[in-house]
N, C-alpha and C positions, 0 to 999 in steps of 0.2 A: 504494500500500500504506500503510495507517495505521501509526503508530508503535506498536510492541508490545514487550513484554518476553518474549523467547523463552525465558527461564528458566522461565516458567510451564509450557510444554509438557514440559520436562525433569522438572520437579517432579511433574507429574501422571503422567507415565510411570513415574517411580520409585515413586510411591505405589501405582500399579496393580501393579507388579512385587513390591513389598515387603509388601503387606498379608497375603498368604498365609503369610508367615513369622511373623505375630503372631496365632495362633489365639485366638478368644474376644473379640477387640476388635470394637467396632462399626465397620461399614463403610458406614454410611449416607452419603448425599450430604452432609449437614450436617457430619459428622465428617471426611469427605474434604476438604471445603472448609476446615475449620478446620486440618487438617494442612497443606494447601497454603499457607494464609495464614501459619501459624507458620514453615514452612520458608522461604518466600519472604522473610519479614522477617529471616531470618538468612543470606541469600545475597545476593551483589551482583547488582543487576539487569543485564540484558544487552538494552538497547533497540536495536531495529533499525527501519529504515524502507524498506529496499529488499530485493529478493530476493537480491541479491549479498551484502548485509550479513547476511542470514539464513543463507546458506550458510557464510560465514566464521565467524560466531558459533557455529553448530552444530558445525562442525569443531573449534573451540576448546573447546567444552564436552564433546566426546567424549574430550578429553585425560584420561588416567587420574587426574591429581590433581584436575582440575575435577569429574570424575564422582564421585570419592570424596567430595569436599566436598558435592555434592548428596545423595548417599546418606546421609552422616552427618547432614545437616540434616533430611532426611525421617525418619530413624530417631528422632532426638531429638523431632521433632514428633509422631510416632506415640505415643511414650511419654508425652509431656505431655498430648496430647488424650485418650488412652485413660484417663488418670487423672483428667481434668477435662472430661468431655463436657458439652456444652451442653443435654443432655436427661437424663432419669433414667438413672443408671448401670445397666448390665446389660441394657438394652433396646435392641436393634438395631431402629431404626425403619424399616429396609428390609423387615422381615418382617411 
């Protein structure tokens, strides 16, 4: 198994779950990646290299305080990216 930051999977899951709560913002792939990058830069990485390490890390991240930290970082990222998209504002390039 290659070394990976399993925080990425949690951030993308949070983005997917939270975007519906922000009507009117762009949900294009570019904006979602910008949201993920912003959130990941404000969260501690959780690198793993084995399946057992992955399981232990995921169990730790399901802890309420850890999960709240992830949700807070993603919410902040959504706010920042929606105000500063890397494409023309008001245009969802998914459509």
